[in-house]
C-alpha positions as CSV (number, residue, x, y, z in Angstrom):
1,M,31.8,5.3,20.0
2,A,33.4,2.1,19.1
3,K,31.9,0.1,16.2
4,N,30.5,-3.1,16.5
5,K,32.5,-5.2,14.9
6,F,30.0,-8.4,15.2
7,H,27.7,-6.4,13.0
8,E,28.5,-6.4,9.1
9,G,26.9,-5.8,6.0
10,S,24.5,-2.8,5.1
11,G,21.2,-4.2,7.0
12,P,19.5,-2.3,10.0
13,S,21.1,-2.7,13.4
14,Q,19.5,-4.4,16.3
15,R,18.9,-1.1,17.9
16,Q,17.8,0.4,14.8
17,L,15.4,-1.9,14.5
18,R,14.1,-1.8,17.9
19,V,13.6,1.9,17.9
20,A,11.6,1.5,14.7
21,E,9.3,-0.4,16.0
22,T,8.9,1.5,19.1
23,I,8.3,4.4,16.5
24,R,5.7,2.4,14.4
25,R,3.6,1.4,17.3
26,A,3.7,4.5,19.0
27,L,2.5,6.3,15.7
28,S,0.2,3.9,15.1
29,E,-1.3,4.5,18.8
30,V,-1.6,8.8,18.1
31,L,-3.0,8.1,14.7
32,A,-5.6,5.6,15.8
33,R,-6.7,7.5,18.5
34,G,-6.9,10.6,17.2
35,D,-4.9,12.6,19.3
36,V,-4.0,15.0,16.2
37,H,-5.9,18.7,15.9
38,D,-6.6,17.9,12.3
39,P,-10.1,17.0,11.7
40,E,-9.3,15.7,8.7
41,L,-6.4,13.5,9.7
42,N,-8.7,12.1,12.8
43,R,-11.6,11.0,9.9
44,M,-8.7,8.6,7.8
45,S,-7.6,5.1,8.9
46,I,-4.1,5.5,8.4
47,T,-1.9,1.9,8.9
48,V,1.6,2.1,9.8
49,G,3.3,-0.9,8.4
50,E,6.7,-0.3,9.0
51,V,9.8,2.3,9.7
52,R,12.8,2.5,9.1
53,T,15.5,4.7,10.6
54,S,18.5,6.0,9.9
55,P,21.5,4.8,11.4
56,D,22.3,7.7,13.2
57,L,18.2,7.3,14.6
58,K,17.5,10.8,13.4
59,I,14.8,9.8,10.9
60,A,12.2,7.7,10.8
61,T,10.6,7.2,7.5
62,A,7.3,5.7,8.2
63,Y,5.5,3.6,5.4
64,V,1.9,4.1,5.5
65,L,-1.7,3.2,4.0
66,P,-4.8,4.5,4.3
67,L,-7.7,1.5,5.0
68,G,-8.5,0.5,1.8
69,G,-6.0,2.0,-0.2
70,D,-8.3,4.6,-1.3
71,G,-6.7,8.6,-0.7
72,R,-3.1,7.7,-0.5
73,Q,-1.7,10.9,-2.1
74,D,-4.1,12.9,0.1
75,A,-3.2,11.0,3.5
76,L,0.7,11.8,2.7
77,K,-0.2,15.3,2.4
78,L,-1.9,15.1,5.6
79,L,0.6,13.3,7.1
80,S,3.2,15.8,6.1
81,R,1.4,18.8,6.8
82,N,0.6,17.8,10.5
83,K,4.4,16.0,11.2
84,G,5.1,18.4,13.8
85,E,2.8,17.6,16.0
86,L,2.8,14.1,15.5
87,R,6.6,14.2,16.5
88,R,5.6,16.0,19.1
89,L,2.6,13.6,20.5
90,M,4.9,10.8,19.8
91,S,7.9,11.8,21.4
92,R,5.7,11.5,24.6
93,K,5.4,7.9,24.1
94,L,9.1,7.3,23.2
95,A,11.9,7.3,25.9
96,L,14.8,8.4,23.4
97,K,17.5,11.2,23.2
98,Y,16.0,12.6,20.6
99,S,12.9,12.8,18.5
100,P,13.2,11.4,14.9
101,D,12.0,13.7,12.1
102,L,9.2,11.9,10.3
103,R,8.8,11.0,6.6
104,F,5.7,9.0,5.3
105,Q,6.1,7.2,2.2
106,L,3.2,4.8,0.8
107,D,3.7,1.2,1.7
108,E,3.6,-0.6,-1.3
109,T,3.6,-4.3,0.2
110,Y,0.8,-5.1,-0.6
111,D,0.6,-4.0,-4.2
112,R,3.9,-6.2,-4.8
113,M,2.4,-9.0,-3.1
114,D,-0.9,-8.8,-5.3
115,D,1.8,-8.9,-8.0
116,T,3.4,-11.5,-6.9
117,R,-0.2,-13.5,-6.7
118,R,-0.9,-13.0,-10.0
119,M,2.3,-13.8,-11.8
120,L,2.1,-17.1,-9.6
121,A,-1.8,-17.6,-10.8
122,Q,-0.7,-17.4,-14.9
123,D,-0.9,-20.8,-16.4
124,V,2.6,-20.7,-18.0
125,V,4.1,-20.1,-14.5
126,R,2.2,-23.0,-12.8
127,R,3.2,-25.6,-15.7
128,D,6.8,-24.4,-14.8
129,A,6.0,-24.8,-11.3
130,D,4.5,-28.3,-11.8
131,A,6.8,-29.8,-14.7
132,P,9.8,-32.4,-13.1
133,D,13.2,-30.8,-12.6
134,R,15.4,-32.1,-15.4
135,D,18.5,-30.2,-14.6
136,M,19.2,-32.4,-11.0
137,G,19.6,-35.2,-13.0
138,E,15.9,-37.4,-12.6
139,S,14.9,-39.5,-14.8
């Protein structure tokens, strides 16, 4: 298969992005409906924030976070333990030649956003942001 000469750089292709979003929606639906036969996993509300796929679409890494942020490691263990069933249930909803192997990681986006907010709220940073820009030649 020829390479796409319009796609340059190391970012994901449009197909990767489209498939990843489809996987995210299917996985979210399976987890929300409680289709898995593991009562421990069904008791947890898990948010699937993002899914990234490998270039060959054989591996999908889901970035997840339990609702409220409590029990993060337990959620990862439960998801990993049930990844075969999740893959099977999810593949029913996907129109892909191969169902990707699922991997799970904690979604740390919200933690990074909180850290950024805390940093921007510091007096030193606010003072620097409010100061006029002297390097631009303004007087």
